[in-house]
N, C-alpha and C positions, 0 to 999 in steps of 0.2 A: 561486560555485562556478566556481573558475577551470579545473577538470578538463573541464568541459563547454563553456567558452567559447572555447577554442582553435581553433575553425573546423577542427578535423580531421574531414573529411566522410567518408573511407574508410580503412580499413585496407589494403586491397590489392584490385588489379582482380580478382583470382581469387575473393575473397570477394563482391564485388559480381556477379560471374558466378554464383557456385554459390548463394547465398543472397539476392541484392537488397539486400545490406546498404549502406545509405547513412545517414549520420548527419545530422540537422538542425540547421543554424546556430543558434546561441544567439538571434541577433537575430529569426530566424523563430518560435522558440518564444515568446520573449516577445512578439512582435506577436499570436501566435494566443492566449496566456494573457490578453492585455490586451482580449480581445474582451468587450463589455457583457454578454452572455448568460451568462458564465463568473463573473462578479464575485460573485453571490450564493454560489455554491457554494465560490468560494475565500476566502470571508468566513465560511465555517463551519467549524468543527474536525471535525465528524463527516460532512460531505458526501464522498461516495465518488467516486474517480477510478480508472479501470482503463485502462491503456495496453496494449494486446494486441501490440504490437511495440516493447518498452521499450529495447532496445538496451542501452546503458550508462547511461541515466537522463536524457537531455536534458530532456525533459518532467518527468518524476516529480521530480527534483532541485530545479527551479524551482518546481513546485507545493509541495514541502515546504518549501522556504525561505519561501515565502509564508505557508504554514500556521504555520510556527514563529514568523515575524514576529506573526501573529495570536496565537499562544498567549502570547507575551511581554507584547503590549498587554492580554491578558485578566488577566495574573498579577500578584499583589502580593507573592509570596514565591517563594523557590525551589521549595517544595513545589507551589505552584499551577503553575508552570512545568512541573515534572516531570510532573505530572498531565496537563496540556493538551498537552503535547508528544507523550506516549504515546499519548493520545486521537487526535491528528492522525495519527500513524503507523499508526494501525489503518485509517485511512480510504484508504490508498493502495495500490494493487494493481498488479502489472506482470507480463505474460507476455513471455519472451524465449526466441527459438528456440535460440540459441548458448550452449553452456555457458560459454564463457569471458566472453562478455558478461553473463550472469546473475550470475557472481561479481563482476564489477566493478559491476554495477548494486547489489548489496548493499553493497558497499564504499563506492560513491559516495554512497548514500543515508545510510549510517552516518555517514560524515564531515560530510555537512551538519547531521545531528542534533547529532553531538558537538561540533562547532564553536561552533554556538549554545548548547550546554549549557555549554561553557567560558566563553563570554562571559557568560551568566546566573549562573554561579558567581562569576566576577568582580564582577558587578553586585551580588549579595546577600553578597559575602564568604563563600560556604559551600563546603563540600566534596562531592566527587562521592559519589553513592550506587552502589554497585556494582550493587545489585540493579535500580536503574533503567536503568543501561547494559545488563545482561544481558536486562532485559524488552525493552528497544528492539531488540536484534539477534534476539531471539526473534521480535518483529512482523515485522520485515524479512524473515528468513528464511522465515517463513509465507506472507506476502503477495507476495513477489518469487519467481516460479517459474520453472523451465526447462520449455519446452514449445512446441508448435504451436496457436495460437488458433484455426486453421481445423479441426484434426482433433480438438481437446481432449485430446491425448496427449501425454506427455512422451517424452524420449528411450529409456526402457525400455518403452514401450507402454502405461504405466499412464495412467488419467485424470488431468487436470490437478485438483487439488483447491484450492478457496478456502476462507478462513474468514470467517465473519460474526462480528464481534466486538460482544456486547451489552452496554452499560452497565447494570448493576443499580442499583435505587434506593440511594442512599447511607444507610449505618446506621452509628451511632455515630462518625460522621466518616470512614467507610472507603468508598472508591469501589470496588465489585467489578466484575469483568468476566467474561463466559462467551463461550467460543468454540464455534461449531458449524461443522462443515465439511461442505461441498457440493461435489460434481464440477461442473466448469464446464458438462458436458452438461446437467445438472439445472438450473443457473442459467439457461442459454440457453432452455430450453424452458418448463418449468413450475414451477421453483422459486422461492423467495425470491430477490430481489435481493440483493447482497452488503452493502447498506444496511439489509436486513431489512424493506424494504417489501414488501407482498405484490404479486405480479406480476400484471398484468392482460394477457390475452391480446391480443396485436397492439400493446402499447403501447410506443412507440418509446423512452420515456423509461426504461422499466424494463428492457428486454431488449437484450442486447448486439449480437445479430444478429437479422435479420429471417428466421426460418425457418419452414418448413411441417412440420418433423418431428413424427412422433407423440410426445406426452410420454414421458418416461422415469420410472421409478420413482425417489423420491427416499429415500435410506438416510442421513439425515444422522447425522454422529457428534457428540456433544457432550463437552464438556470440563466439568470441575467449576469452579464459579465459585471465583475467586481475587481477592483484592486486586490492583488495577492494577499496582503495583509488584512484584507477584510472579508475573507470568505466565509467567516462566521455570520456575516450579515446578508449573505446571498439569499434570493428568492427565486421562485419558480418564474418563469416567463407567463405571462397571463395568457391563457388560451382564447 
């Protein structure tokens, strides 16, 4: 991921002053992700990662690269890789305060995914599936959001919303997935974590922040279950 390895640490001194924006050098990202306590999660397609100040994706692109390597090692066909790579994408979440960085974050994550997809197409002498690419973009645009992780709000003052992607039992060889939306506030207080595990009050493993706030009412919004490759076609369940 050459975009994030060029050691560009700031865009301008004004942005540092206004937003505290400083990028993390790739060598530091690698050092941090090589820590032993992270290896189990990095060797799981479904273990979730949330970067609350994602920038242009220094950490998330490196995590995605490692998960795509895992997806490749688990796959014996292009269809296997397509399925495993989309599952990996559903596990990565990011919040970024600045609008331009958020757009670049999605672009950089998509580039990492697509470059590996091209490599796998060459490996298996296969053609690109447009619905796989569209579904990958849908996941990225849903999971990588603009907002302030401290306030839980985006630039419009609306709640930051994250999606839990639940893999359903495979039927007739088809892997379906269902998306459920939760506000960040609901996740931080008394809602399910983004990996679907029930939260335990005071659990540092399952809550993003240590908060003493009163629990908020959770009103999750569900989407209709769809095949993994058809995520871009999903619709809200009628209320």
